[in-house]
DRENDO-1510 file (C-alpha; in Angstrom, 1 decimal, always signed):
<recs>
REC; n; res; u; v; w
REC; 1; MET; +9.1; +14.3; +34.9 .
REC; 2; GLU; +8.7; +13.0; +38.4 .
REC; 3; THR; +9.2; +9.3; +39.0 .
REC; 4; GLU; +6.7; +7.0; +40.5 .
REC; 5; ALA; +9.0; +6.6; +43.5 .
REC; 6; THR; +8.7; +10.4; +44.1 .
REC; 7; ASP; +4.9; +10.2; +43.9 .
REC; 8; ALA; +4.9; +7.2; +46.3 .
REC; 9; ARG; +7.1; +9.1; +48.7 .
REC; 10; ARG; +4.7; +12.0; +48.7 .
REC; 11; ARG; +1.9; +9.8; +49.6 .
REC; 12; THR; +3.6; +8.5; +52.8 .
REC; 13; PRO; +2.1; +9.8; +56.1 .
REC; 14; ASN; +5.7; +10.5; +57.3 .
REC; 15; ASN; +5.9; +13.4; +54.9 .
REC; 16; LEU; +3.7; +15.7; +56.9 .
REC; 17; ARG; +5.6; +14.9; +60.1 .
REC; 18; SER; +8.9; +15.7; +58.3 .
REC; 19; PHE; +7.3; +19.0; +57.1 .
REC; 20; TRP; +6.5; +20.1; +60.6 .
REC; 21; LEU; +10.0; +19.0; +61.8 .
REC; 22; MET; +11.5; +21.1; +59.0 .
REC; 23; PHE; +9.2; +23.9; +60.0 .
REC; 24; VAL; +10.7; +23.9; +63.5 .
REC; 25; VAL; +14.3; +23.8; +62.1 .
REC; 26; GLU; +13.5; +26.8; +59.8 .
REC; 27; PHE; +11.9; +28.6; +62.8 .
REC; 28; GLN; +15.1; +28.1; +64.8 .
REC; 29; ASN; +17.3; +29.1; +61.9 .
REC; 30; ALA; +15.5; +32.4; +61.3 .
REC; 31; PHE; +15.2; +33.1; +65.0 .
REC; 32; SER; +19.0; +32.6; +65.5 .
REC; 33; ASP; +19.9; +34.6; +62.4 .
REC; 34; ASN; +17.8; +37.6; +63.5 .
REC; 35; THR; +18.9; +37.4; +67.1 .
REC; 36; LEU; +22.6; +37.5; +66.1 .
REC; 37; LYS; +22.2; +40.2; +63.5 .
REC; 38; PHE; +20.2; +42.6; +65.6 .
REC; 39; LEU; +22.2; +41.8; +68.8 .
REC; 40; VAL; +25.3; +43.1; +66.9 .
REC; 41; THR; +23.3; +46.0; +65.5 .
REC; 42; PHE; +22.1; +47.1; +68.9 .
REC; 43; PHE; +25.7; +46.7; +70.2 .
REC; 44; ILE; +26.9; +49.2; +67.5 .
REC; 45; LEU; +24.0; +51.5; +68.2 .
REC; 46; GLY; +25.1; +51.6; +71.9 .
REC; 47; LEU; +28.6; +52.7; +71.1 .
REC; 48; GLY; +27.6; +56.4; +71.1 .
REC; 49; LEU; +28.8; +57.1; +67.5 .
REC; 50; SER; +27.7; +60.1; +65.4 .
REC; 51; HIS; +24.7; +59.6; +63.2 .
REC; 52; GLU; +26.7; +59.3; +60.0 .
REC; 53; LYS; +29.2; +56.7; +61.5 .
REC; 54; ARG; +26.3; +54.8; +63.1 .
REC; 55; ASP; +24.3; +54.7; +59.8 .
REC; 56; GLY; +27.4; +53.6; +57.9 .
REC; 57; LEU; +28.1; +50.7; +60.4 .
REC; 58; VAL; +24.5; +49.6; +60.4 .
REC; 59; GLY; +24.6; +49.5; +56.6 .
REC; 60; LEU; +27.9; +47.5; +56.9 .
REC; 61; VAL; +26.1; +44.9; +59.0 .
REC; 62; GLY; +23.5; +44.4; +56.3 .
REC; 63; THR; +26.2; +44.1; +53.6 .
REC; 64; ILE; +28.3; +41.6; +55.6 .
REC; 65; PHE; +25.1; +39.6; +56.2 .
REC; 66; ALA; +24.2; +39.6; +52.5 .
REC; 67; VAL; +27.5; +39.1; +50.6 .
REC; 68; PRO; +28.0; +35.4; +51.6 .
REC; 69; PHE; +24.6; +34.7; +50.1 .
REC; 70; VAL; +25.8; +36.1; +46.8 .
REC; 71; LEU; +29.1; +34.0; +47.0 .
REC; 72; PHE; +27.7; +30.7; +48.3 .
REC; 73; SER; +24.1; +30.3; +47.2 .
REC; 74; MET; +25.0; +28.4; +44.1 .
REC; 75; ALA; +27.1; +26.0; +46.2 .
REC; 76; GLY; +24.1; +25.5; +48.4 .
REC; 77; GLY; +22.0; +24.7; +45.3 .
REC; 78; PHE; +24.6; +22.1; +44.2 .
REC; 79; CYS; +24.5; +20.5; +47.6 .
REC; 80; ALA; +20.6; +20.4; +47.6 .
REC; 81; ASP; +20.6; +18.6; +44.2 .
REC; 82; ARG; +23.7; +16.4; +44.6 .
REC; 83; TYR; +23.1; +15.1; +48.2 .
REC; 84; SER; +20.1; +14.1; +50.3 .
REC; 85; LYS; +18.5; +17.3; +51.6 .
REC; 86; ARG; +18.2; +15.8; +55.0 .
REC; 87; SER; +22.0; +15.1; +55.1 .
REC; 88; VAL; +22.7; +18.7; +54.0 .
REC; 89; ALA; +20.4; +20.1; +56.8 .
REC; 90; ILE; +22.2; +18.0; +59.4 .
REC; 91; ALA; +25.6; +19.1; +58.2 .
REC; 92; VAL; +24.8; +22.8; +58.3 .
REC; 93; LYS; +23.3; +22.5; +61.7 .
REC; 94; CYS; +26.5; +20.9; +63.0 .
REC; 95; ALA; +28.5; +23.8; +61.4 .
REC; 96; GLU; +26.2; +26.3; +63.2 .
REC; 97; LEU; +27.5; +25.1; +66.6 .
REC; 98; GLY; +31.0; +26.2; +65.5 .
REC; 99; VAL; +29.8; +29.5; +64.2 .
REC; 100; MET; +28.0; +30.4; +67.4 .
REC; 101; SER; +31.0; +29.4; +69.4 .
REC; 102; VAL; +33.0; +32.1; +67.5 .
REC; 103; GLY; +30.2; +34.5; +68.2 .
REC; 104; MET; +30.3; +33.7; +71.9 .
REC; 105; ILE; +34.0; +34.6; +72.0 .
REC; 106; GLY; +33.3; +37.9; +70.1 .
REC; 107; PHE; +30.6; +38.9; +72.6 .
REC; 108; TRP; +32.8; +37.9; +75.5 .
REC; 109; LEU; +35.6; +40.2; +74.3 .
REC; 110; GLY; +33.3; +42.9; +73.0 .
REC; 111; ASN; +35.2; +42.7; +69.7 .
REC; 112; VAL; +33.1; +44.2; +66.9 .
REC; 113; PRO; +35.2; +42.8; +64.0 .
REC; 114; LEU; +34.8; +39.3; +65.5 .
REC; 115; MET; +31.1; +39.9; +65.8 .
REC; 116; LEU; +30.9; +40.9; +62.2 .
REC; 117; ALA; +32.9; +37.8; +61.2 .
REC; 118; THR; +30.3; +35.7; +63.1 .
REC; 119; ILE; +27.5; +37.3; +61.0 .
REC; 120; ALA; +29.5; +36.5; +57.8 .
REC; 121; LEU; +29.9; +32.9; +58.9 .
REC; 122; MET; +26.3; +32.5; +59.9 .
REC; 123; SER; +25.0; +33.9; +56.6 .
REC; 124; THR; +27.4; +31.5; +54.8 .
REC; 125; HIS; +25.7; +28.7; +56.7 .
REC; 126; SER; +22.3; +30.0; +55.8 .
REC; 127; ALA; +23.3; +30.4; +52.1 .
REC; 128; ILE; +24.1; +26.7; +52.0 .
REC; 129; PHE; +20.9; +25.8; +53.9 .
REC; 130; GLY; +18.5; +28.0; +51.9 .
REC; 131; PRO; +18.1; +25.9; +48.7 .
REC; 132; THR; +17.8; +22.7; +50.8 .
REC; 133; LYS; +15.0; +23.9; +53.1 .
REC; 134; TYR; +12.9; +25.4; +50.3 .
REC; 135; GLY; +13.7; +22.7; +47.8 .
REC; 136; MET; +12.5; +20.1; +50.4 .
REC; 137; LEU; +9.0; +21.5; +50.4 .
REC; 138; PRO; +8.0; +20.2; +46.9 .
REC; 139; GLU; +9.4; +16.8; +48.0 .
REC; 140; LEU; +7.3; +16.7; +51.1 .
REC; 141; LEU; +4.1; +18.3; +49.8 .
REC; 142; PRO; +2.0; +17.8; +46.6 .
REC; 143; GLU; +1.5; +20.8; +44.3 .
REC; 144; LYS; -2.0; +21.5; +45.6 .
REC; 145; LYS; -0.5; +22.0; +49.1 .
REC; 146; LEU; +2.5; +24.0; +48.1 .
REC; 147; SER; +0.9; +27.4; +48.6 .
REC; 148; TRP; -0.4; +26.3; +52.0 .
REC; 149; GLY; +3.1; +25.0; +52.9 .
REC; 150; ASN; +4.7; +28.3; +51.9 .
REC; 151; GLY; +2.1; +30.2; +53.9 .
REC; 152; ILE; +2.9; +28.1; +57.0 .
REC; 153; PHE; +6.6; +28.5; +56.4 .
REC; 154; GLY; +6.2; +32.2; +55.9 .
REC; 155; LEU; +4.3; +32.5; +59.1 .
REC; 156; GLY; +6.9; +30.5; +61.0 .
REC; 157; THR; +9.9; +32.4; +59.4 .
REC; 158; PHE; +8.5; +35.8; +60.1 .
REC; 159; SER; +7.3; +34.9; +63.5 .
REC; 160; ALA; +10.8; +33.7; +64.2 .
REC; 161; SER; +12.1; +37.0; +62.8 .
REC; 162; ILE; +9.8; +38.9; +65.1 .
REC; 163; THR; +10.7; +37.0; +68.2 .
REC; 164; GLY; +14.3; +36.9; +67.3 .
REC; 165; THR; +14.4; +40.7; +66.8 .
REC; 166; ILE; +12.6; +41.3; +70.1 .
REC; 167; PHE; +14.8; +38.7; +71.9 .
REC; 168; ALA; +17.9; +40.5; +70.6 .
REC; 169; GLY; +16.6; +43.7; +72.2 .
REC; 170; TRP; +15.9; +41.9; +75.4 .
REC; 171; LEU; +19.4; +40.3; +75.5 .
REC; 172; SER; +20.9; +43.7; +74.7 .
REC; 173; ASP; +19.1; +45.4; +77.6 .
REC; 174; THR; +19.5; +42.5; +80.0 .
REC; 175; PHE; +23.1; +41.5; +79.7 .
REC; 176; GLY; +24.5; +44.9; +78.7 .
REC; 177; LYS; +28.3; +44.5; +78.1 .
REC; 178; SER; +28.3; +40.8; +79.3 .
REC; 179; GLN; +26.9; +39.4; +76.1 .
REC; 180; ILE; +28.8; +36.1; +76.5 .
REC; 181; TRP; +25.6; +34.7; +77.9 .
REC; 182; SER; +23.9; +35.6; +74.6 .
REC; 183; GLY; +26.5; +33.5; +72.8 .
REC; 184; VAL; +25.8; +30.5; +75.1 .
REC; 185; ILE; +22.0; +30.8; +74.4 .
REC; 186; LEU; +22.7; +30.8; +70.6 .
REC; 187; ILE; +24.8; +27.7; +70.9 .
REC; 188; GLY; +21.9; +26.0; +72.8 .
REC; 189; LEU; +19.5; +27.0; +70.0 .
REC; 190; ALA; +21.8; +25.4; +67.4 .
REC; 191; LEU; +21.7; +22.1; +69.4 .
REC; 192; VAL; +17.8; +22.3; +69.3 .
REC; 193; GLY; +17.8; +22.8; +65.6 .
REC; 194; LEU; +20.2; +19.8; +65.1 .
REC; 195; SER; +18.0; +17.5; +67.2 .
REC; 196; PHE; +14.9; +18.2; +65.1 .
REC; 197; CYS; +16.9; +17.7; +61.9 .
REC; 198; LEU; +17.7; +14.2; +62.9 .
REC; 199; GLY; +14.0; +13.3; +62.9 .
REC; 200; ILE; +13.3; +14.3; +59.3 .
REC; 201; GLN; +12.8; +11.3; +57.0 .
REC; 202; ARG; +15.6; +10.3; +54.6 .
REC; 203; LEU; +15.2; +11.7; +51.1 .
REC; 204; PRO; +17.0; +10.5; +48.0 .
REC; 205; SER; +19.3; +12.7; +46.1 .
REC; 206; ALA; +17.7; +14.5; +43.2 .
REC; 207; ASP; +20.8; +14.2; +41.0 .
REC; 208; PRO; +23.6; +12.1; +42.5 .
REC; 209; HIS; +25.8; +12.6; +39.4 .
REC; 210; LYS; +25.7; +16.4; +39.4 .
REC; 211; LYS; +29.2; +18.1; +39.0 .
REC; 212; PHE; +30.3; +21.0; +41.2 .
REC; 213; ARG; +31.3; +24.2; +39.4 .
REC; 214; ALA; +33.8; +26.3; +41.3 .
REC; 215; ASN; +33.0; +29.3; +39.1 .
REC; 216; PHE; +29.7; +30.3; +40.8 .
REC; 217; LEU; +29.1; +33.2; +38.4 .
REC; 218; GLY; +29.4; +30.9; +35.4 .
REC; 219; ASP; +27.1; +28.4; +37.2 .
REC; 220; PHE; +24.6; +31.2; +38.0 .
REC; 221; TRP; +24.7; +32.5; +34.4 .
REC; 222; SER; +24.0; +29.0; +33.1 .
REC; 223; GLN; +21.0; +28.7; +35.4 .
REC; 224; MET; +19.7; +32.1; +34.4 .
REC; 225; LYS; +19.7; +30.9; +30.7 .
REC; 226; ILE; +17.6; +27.9; +31.8 .
REC; 227; ILE; +15.3; +30.1; +33.8 .
REC; 228; ARG; +14.7; +32.6; +31.0 .
REC; 229; ARG; +13.1; +29.8; +29.0 .
REC; 230; ASP; +10.2; +29.8; +31.5 .
REC; 231; ARG; +8.7; +33.3; +31.4 .
REC; 232; ILE; +6.6; +32.8; +34.5 .
REC; 233; LEU; +9.5; +31.4; +36.5 .
REC; 234; PHE; +11.7; +34.3; +35.4 .
REC; 235; LEU; +9.2; +36.9; +36.4 .
REC; 236; GLY; +8.7; +35.2; +39.7 .
REC; 237; ILE; +12.4; +35.4; +40.4 .
REC; 238; VAL; +12.5; +39.1; +39.4 .
REC; 239; GLY; +9.6; +39.7; +41.7 .
REC; 240; ASN; +11.2; +37.8; +44.6 .
REC; 241; THR; +14.4; +39.9; +44.2 .
REC; 242; PHE; +12.4; +43.2; +44.3 .
REC; 243; LEU; +10.5; +42.1; +47.4 .
REC; 244; TRP; +13.7; +41.3; +49.4 .
REC; 245; PHE; +15.4; +44.5; +48.2 .
REC; 246; LEU; +12.5; +46.6; +49.5 .
REC; 247; ALA; +12.1; +44.6; +52.7 .
REC; 248; ALA; +15.8; +45.0; +53.6 .
REC; 249; LEU; +15.7; +48.8; +52.8 .
REC; 250; LEU; +12.7; +49.4; +55.0 .
REC; 251; GLN; +14.0; +47.2; +57.8 .
REC; 252; TRP; +16.9; +49.6; +58.4 .
REC; 253; VAL; +14.6; +52.5; +58.0 .
REC; 254; VAL; +12.3; +51.2; +60.8 .
REC; 255; ILE; +15.3; +50.6; +63.2 .
REC; 256; CYS; +16.6; +54.2; +62.7 .
REC; 257; TYR; +13.0; +55.6; +62.8 .
REC; 258; GLY; +12.5; +54.2; +66.3 .
REC; 259; LYS; +15.7; +55.8; +67.5 .
REC; 260; ASP; +15.4; +59.2; +65.7 .
REC; 261; VAL; +11.6; +59.9; +65.8 .
REC; 262; PHE; +10.3; +58.0; +68.9 .
REC; 263; HIS; +13.6; +57.9; +70.8 .
REC; 264; PHE; +13.2; +54.3; +71.7 .
REC; 265; ASP; +15.7; +52.1; +73.5 .
REC; 266; ASP; +16.8; +48.8; +71.8 .
REC; 267; ARG; +13.9; +46.7; +73.1 .
REC; 268; HIS; +11.2; +49.1; +71.9 .
REC; 269; SER; +12.9; +49.6; +68.6 .
REC; 270; ALA; +12.7; +45.8; +68.2 .
REC; 271; TYR; +8.9; +46.0; +68.9 .
REC; 272; LEU; +8.5; +48.2; +65.8 .
REC; 273; GLN; +10.2; +45.5; +63.7 .
REC; 274; GLY; +7.9; +43.0; +65.3 .
REC; 275; GLY; +4.8; +45.0; +64.2 .
REC; 276; MET; +5.9; +44.7; +60.6 .
REC; 277; LEU; +6.9; +41.1; +60.8 .
REC; 278; VAL; +3.6; +40.1; +62.5 .
REC; 279; GLY; +1.9; +41.5; +59.4 .
REC; 280; VAL; +4.2; +39.5; +57.1 .
REC; 281; GLY; +3.4; +36.3; +59.0 .
REC; 282; ALA; -0.3; +36.9; +59.0 .
REC; 283; GLY; -0.3; +37.8; +55.3 .
REC; 284; SER; +1.7; +34.7; +54.4 .
REC; 285; LEU; -0.7; +32.5; +56.3 .
REC; 286; ALA; -3.7; +34.2; +54.8 .
REC; 287; ALA; -2.3; +33.9; +51.3 .
REC; 288; GLY; -1.7; +30.2; +51.8 .
REC; 289; PHE; -5.3; +29.5; +52.7 .
REC; 290; LEU; -6.8; +32.0; +50.2 .
REC; 291; SER; -4.9; +30.4; +47.3 .
REC; 292; GLY; -7.5; +27.6; +47.4 .
REC; 293; GLY; -5.2; +24.6; +46.8 .
REC; 294; LYS; -3.3; +26.2; +43.9 .
REC; 295; ILE; -0.7; +28.8; +43.1 .
REC; 296; GLU; -2.8; +32.0; +42.9 .
REC; 297; TYR; -1.1; +34.5; +40.6 .
REC; 298; GLY; -3.9; +37.0; +41.2 .
REC; 299; LEU; -2.6; +37.7; +44.7 .
REC; 300; ILE; +0.7; +39.2; +43.3 .
REC; 301; PRO; -0.8; +42.5; +42.0 .
REC; 302; LEU; -2.9; +42.7; +45.2 .
REC; 303; GLY; +0.2; +42.5; +47.4 .
REC; 304; MET; +2.1; +45.0; +45.2 .
REC; 305; ALA; -0.8; +47.5; +45.5 .
REC; 306; GLY; -0.8; +47.2; +49.3 .
REC; 307; LEU; +2.9; +47.7; +49.5 .
REC; 308; THR; +2.6; +50.9; +47.4 .
REC; 309; ILE; -0.3; +52.3; +49.4 .
REC; 310; PHE; +1.1; +51.7; +52.9 .
REC; 311; SER; +4.6; +52.7; +52.1 .
REC; 312; ALA; +3.2; +56.1; +50.9 .
REC; 313; LEU; +1.1; +56.4; +54.1 .
REC; 314; LEU; +4.0; +55.8; +56.3 .
REC; 315; ALA; +5.9; +58.7; +54.7 .
REC; 316; HIS; +3.5; +61.0; +56.8 .
REC; 317; THR; +5.4; +62.4; +59.8 .
REC; 318; GLY; +2.5; +63.1; +62.2 .
REC; 319; PHE; +1.7; +59.5; +63.2 .
REC; 320; GLY; +1.9; +58.3; +66.8 .
REC; 321; VAL; +3.4; +55.0; +67.9 .
REC; 322; VAL; +0.2; +53.0; +67.7 .
REC; 323; THR; -0.8; +54.3; +64.2 .
REC; 324; PHE; +2.7; +53.9; +62.9 .
REC; 325; SER; +3.0; +50.3; +64.2 .
REC; 326; SER; -0.4; +49.5; +62.6 .
REC; 327; GLY; +0.7; +50.9; +59.3 .
REC; 328; LEU; +3.9; +48.7; +59.5 .
REC; 329; GLY; +1.7; +45.7; +60.2 .
REC; 330; LEU; -0.5; +46.3; +57.2 .
REC; 331; LEU; +2.6; +47.0; +55.0 .
REC; 332; GLY; +4.0; +43.6; +56.2 .
REC; 333; PHE; +0.6; +41.9; +55.6 .
REC; 334; PHE; +0.6; +42.8; +51.9 .
REC; 335; GLY; +4.2; +41.8; +51.7 .
REC; 336; GLY; +3.2; +38.3; +52.9 .
REC; 337; ILE; +0.3; +38.2; +50.4 .
REC; 338; TYR; +2.8; +38.9; +47.6 .
REC; 339; ASN; +5.5; +36.6; +48.8 .
REC; 340; VAL; +3.6; +33.3; +49.0 .
REC; 341; PRO; +2.6; +32.9; +45.3 .
REC; 342; VAL; +6.0; +34.1; +44.2 .
REC; 343; SER; +7.8; +31.6; +46.4 .
REC; 344; ALA; +5.5; +28.8; +45.2 .
REC; 345; ILE; +6.3; +29.6; +41.6 .
REC; 346; ILE; +10.0; +29.4; +42.2 .
REC; 347; GLN; +9.7; +26.0; +44.0 .
REC; 348; HIS; +7.1; +24.4; +41.7 .
REC; 349; ARG; +8.1; +25.3; +38.1 .
REC; 350; PRO; +11.8; +24.0; +37.9 .
REC; 351; ASP; +12.5; +20.4; +36.9 .
REC; 352; ALA; +13.0; +18.1; +39.9 .
REC; 353; ASN; +16.7; +17.4; +39.2 .
REC; 354; ASN; +17.5; +21.2; +38.9 .
REC; 355; LYS; +15.3; +22.6; +41.6 .
REC; 356; GLY; +18.1; +23.3; +44.1 .
REC; 357; LYS; +20.2; +25.2; +41.6 .
REC; 358; VAL; +17.2; +27.3; +40.5 .
REC; 359; ILE; +16.2; +28.1; +44.1 .
REC; 360; ALA; +19.9; +29.0; +44.7 .
REC; 361; ALA; +20.0; +31.4; +41.7 .
REC; 362; ALA; +16.8; +33.0; +43.0 .
REC; 363; GLY; +18.4; +33.3; +46.5 .
REC; 364; LEU; +21.6; +34.8; +45.0 .
REC; 365; LEU; +19.6; +37.4; +43.2 .
REC; 366; SER; +17.5; +38.3; +46.3 .
REC; 367; TRP; +20.7; +38.7; +48.3 .
REC; 368; ILE; +22.2; +40.9; +45.6 .
REC; 369; GLY; +19.1; +43.0; +46.1 .
REC; 370; MET; +19.5; +43.1; +49.8 .
REC; 371; SER; +23.2; +44.0; +49.4 .
REC; 372; LEU; +22.2; +46.9; +47.2 .
REC; 373; SER; +19.6; +48.0; +49.7 .
REC; 374; SER; +22.4; +48.6; +52.3 .
REC; 375; GLY; +24.3; +50.8; +49.8 .
REC; 376; ILE; +21.1; +52.6; +48.8 .
REC; 377; PHE; +20.2; +53.2; +52.4 .
REC; 378; SER; +23.7; +54.8; +53.0 .
REC; 379; LEU; +23.3; +56.8; +49.8 .
REC; 380; LEU; +19.9; +58.1; +50.7 .
REC; 381; THR; +20.9; +59.0; +54.3 .
REC; 382; VAL; +24.6; +59.9; +54.2 .
REC; 383; VAL; +24.9; +61.5; +50.7 .
REC; 384; TRP; +21.4; +62.8; +50.0 .
REC; 385; HIS; +20.4; +63.4; +53.7 .
REC; 386; LEU; +16.9; +62.1; +53.3 .
REC; 387; THR; +14.9; +61.5; +56.5 .
REC; 388; MET; +13.4; +58.1; +57.4 .
REC; 389; PRO; +9.8; +59.2; +56.3 .
REC; 390; GLN; +11.2; +60.3; +53.0 .
REC; 391; ILE; +12.7; +56.9; +52.4 .
REC; 392; PHE; +9.3; +55.4; +53.0 .
REC; 393; LEU; +8.1; +57.6; +50.1 .
REC; 394; VAL; +11.0; +56.2; +47.9 .
REC; 395; GLY; +9.7; +52.7; +48.8 .
REC; 396; ALA; +6.2; +53.7; +47.6 .
REC; 397; VAL; +7.5; +54.9; +44.3 .
REC; 398; LEU; +9.5; +51.8; +43.8 .
REC; 399; SER; +6.5; +49.6; +44.6 .
REC; 400; LEU; +4.3; +51.5; +42.2 .
REC; 401; ALA; +6.8; +51.0; +39.4 .
REC; 402; GLY; +7.0; +47.3; +40.3 .
REC; 403; THR; +3.2; +47.0; +40.2 .
REC; 404; ILE; +3.1; +48.6; +36.7 .
REC; 405; TYR; +5.9; +46.3; +35.6 .
REC; 406; CYS; +4.1; +43.2; +37.0 .
REC; 407; VAL; +0.8; +44.0; +35.3 .
REC; 408; LYS; +2.5; +44.9; +32.0 .
REC; 409; LEU; +4.4; +41.6; +31.8 .
REC; 410; MET; +1.8; +39.4; +33.4 .
REC; 411; PRO; -1.5; +41.0; +32.5 .
REC; 412; ASP; -3.5; +37.8; +33.2 .
REC; 413; SER; -2.5; +38.3; +36.9 .
REC; 414; LEU; -4.8; +41.3; +37.1 .
REC; 415; VAL; -7.6; +39.3; +35.6 .
REC; 416; ARG; -7.0; +36.5; +38.0 .
REC; 417; LEU; -7.2; +39.0; +40.9 .
REC; 418; VAL; -10.7; +40.1; +39.7 .
REC; 419; LEU; -11.7; +36.4; +39.2 .
REC; 420; TRP; -10.3; +35.5; +42.6 .
REC; 421; MET; -12.4; +38.2; +44.3 .
REC; 422; LEU; -15.5; +37.2; +42.4 .
REC; 423; THR; -15.2; +33.5; +43.4 .
REC; 424; LYS; -14.9; +34.6; +47.0 .
REC; 425; THR; -18.0; +36.9; +46.9 .
REC; 426; VAL; -20.5; +36.7; +44.0 .
REC; 427; TYR; -19.8; +33.1; +42.9 .
REC; 428; ARG; -19.5; +30.0; +45.1 .
REC; 429; ILE; -17.9; +27.2; +43.2 .
REC; 430; ARG; -16.9; +23.7; +44.2 .
REC; 431; ILE; -14.0; +22.2; +42.3 .
REC; 432; GLU; -13.8; +18.4; +41.8 .
REC; 433; GLY; -11.1; +16.5; +40.0 .
REC; 434; ARG; -8.4; +19.2; +39.8 .
REC; 435; ASP; -5.8; +16.6; +40.5 .
REC; 436; ASN; -6.5; +15.1; +37.1 .
REC; 437; ILE; -5.0; +18.2; +35.5 .
REC; 438; PRO; -1.3; +17.5; +34.7 .
REC; 439; GLU; +1.1; +19.9; +36.3 .
REC; 440; LYS; +3.1; +20.2; +33.1 .
REC; 441; GLY; +2.6; +19.4; +29.4 .
REC; 442; GLY; -0.5; +19.7; +27.2 .
REC; 443; ALA; -4.1; +19.3; +28.2 .
REC; 444; LEU; -7.5; +19.9; +26.5 .
REC; 445; PHE; -10.5; +21.3; +28.4 .
REC; 446; VAL; -13.9; +20.9; +26.9 .
REC; 447; SER; -16.8; +22.8; +28.5 .
REC; 448; ASN; -20.5; +22.0; +28.3 .
REC; 449; HIS; -21.0; +25.8; +28.1 .
REC; 450; VAL; -23.7; +26.3; +30.7 .
REC; 451; SER; -23.1; +30.0; +30.6 .
REC; 452; PHE; -20.6; +32.6; +29.2 .
REC; 453; VAL; -19.0; +32.7; +32.7 .
REC; 454; ASP; -17.7; +29.1; +32.2 .
REC; 455; ALA; -14.3; +30.3; +30.9 .
REC; 456; LEU; -13.7; +32.7; +33.7 .
REC; 457; LEU; -14.6; +30.2; +36.4 .
REC; 458; LEU; -12.4; +27.6; +34.8 .
REC; 459; MET; -9.5; +30.1; +34.7 .
REC; 460; ALA; -10.1; +30.9; +38.4 .
REC; 461; SER; -10.0; +27.1; +39.3 .
REC; 462; THR; -6.5; +26.3; +38.1 .
REC; 463; ASP; -3.1; +28.0; +38.2 .
REC; 464; ARG; -2.2; +26.7; +34.7 .
REC; 465; GLN; -2.5; +29.2; +31.8 .
REC; 466; ILE; -5.3; +28.3; +29.5 .
REC; 467; ARG; -5.6; +29.5; +25.8 .
REC; 468; PHE; -9.3; +29.7; +25.1 .
REC; 469; LEU; -11.1; +29.5; +21.8 .
REC; 470; MET; -13.7; +32.2; +21.3 .
REC; 471; HIS; -16.2; +33.0; +18.5 .
REC; 472; ARG; -14.8; +35.9; +16.5 .
REC; 473; HIS; -18.1; +37.9; +16.8 .
REC; 474; TYR; -17.7; +38.2; +20.5 .
REC; 475; TYR; -13.9; +38.5; +20.3 .
REC; 476; GLU; -14.3; +41.7; +18.2 .
REC; 477; LEU; -16.7; +43.5; +20.6 .
REC; 478; TRP; -15.0; +46.8; +21.6 .
REC; 479; TRP; -15.6; +46.4; +25.3 .
REC; 480; ILE; -14.3; +42.8; +25.4 .
REC; 481; LYS; -11.4; +42.9; +22.9 .
REC; 482; PRO; -8.8; +44.5; +25.3 .
REC; 483; PHE; -9.4; +41.6; +27.7 .
REC; 484; THR; -9.3; +38.9; +25.0 .
REC; 485; LYS; -6.0; +40.2; +23.7 .
REC; 486; MET; -4.6; +40.4; +27.3 .
REC; 487; LEU; -5.5; +36.8; +27.9 .
REC; 488; GLY; -4.3; +35.6; +24.5 .
REC; 489; LEU; -7.7; +34.2; +23.4 .
REC; 490; ILE; -7.9; +32.6; +19.9 .
REC; 491; PRO; -10.8; +33.9; +17.7 .
REC; 492; ILE; -12.5; +31.4; +15.3 .
REC; 493; ALA; -15.6; +31.5; +13.2 .
REC; 494; SER; -17.5; +28.8; +11.2 .
REC; 495; GLU; -17.4; +30.9; +8.1 .
REC; 496; GLN; -13.6; +30.9; +8.0 .
REC; 497; GLY; -11.7; +28.7; +5.6 .
REC; 498; PRO; -9.4; +25.8; +6.8 .
REC; 499; ARG; -6.3; +28.0; +6.4 .
REC; 500; GLU; -7.7; +30.8; +8.4 .
REC; 501; LEU; -8.7; +28.4; +11.2 .
REC; 502; VAL; -5.3; +26.8; +11.3 .
REC; 503; HIS; -3.7; +30.3; +11.5 .
</recs>
């Protein structure tokens, strides 16, 4: 349970200011990450290598970027729980200055191994930082604003990814072989991030007595045992892993698509990435507002369906640049719709003193997925010789399988999607007193039963799962029974004996 001190901290006006400061820090972090990664990628693409060697090196960049997240995410989770998250943020921003200094030397010498080492160091920095920045959101925002906060963060992160990717293309074209100036700029950005970190309010440690476990795999396995006890949290983490696997796979496809199909230079290849990331940012922002002050599970199948449809459409080879970019934007939009409720689940459901470790475990799994995507990309292109449009079709098949899996394991998410659509169109409802519903633990809802729609509207008004009582006569109707079983309704009747009612 959260302490009164935590609740009081949430009510302080300084929280919102700290949220926006953290928003800027996250923007700078994502911007610098993507600028560095794609600057090195464009450098490799400009070496004039064969397609097979080029695709292999591009895949290697993705792997090197992802592996440190697998190795150090649990350490980042320990730091987020053991120390003040503000202190951790300041420490990693100081470390970023050193990392970017190494990168500057690599760009100055034109040394590809040193550039790859810089990517590894920067991703290690981000692995430590990840659980802190996302674990800080529930400490700065109440639960009813968590989806909104994730939407804003999603917009900022993917906007930074867009601008960082485009900026990398601009730096590549502008400085050519004299990329030392790109390193100087990245050091300056690290200083900006550090200055904003210093303005964030001081936050107490969640668990100052937590012990560090050097065996990160054992630590990860222990966290997964805890996560498995919460079915919704576990499914949220699985869904998060799938999303980042698919996003990483399609990211490399888009880069090579611009080169192979449209014959773009570095800058225009970056614009294609920007089209998809604009969609992700817009989808994240839309999901934050459409959630209506709660974690809206119904948006998950909607996002999955959109990913399936637009991945399949992008497999068509006759599109022009504008149509293709629009399709990427819509693909990204539904990715953002899907991402916000999944992220909010991972941040909200763990206990306060273990939130960092759970977020770290989720991050480790997502980066395992991203590491696998690099290997899968190389397998599809180098071994199976699939074209970029054909890999989009592979993405569509994977998304369809993910949609079916999601609906099968969380069938109420599909019902919530329908209810969410109804409350945005046919029904106009006003919700009062939702803050009186406890975030965890038992609660009893008693309806005055104005109509048979009461139960559905109540379900649409809260993100907590409700087990409804229903008269057996209606429960047994053939056209209702599939839905009542799906939602776990409890049939009762006045003619039943006491033992039957208890059962």
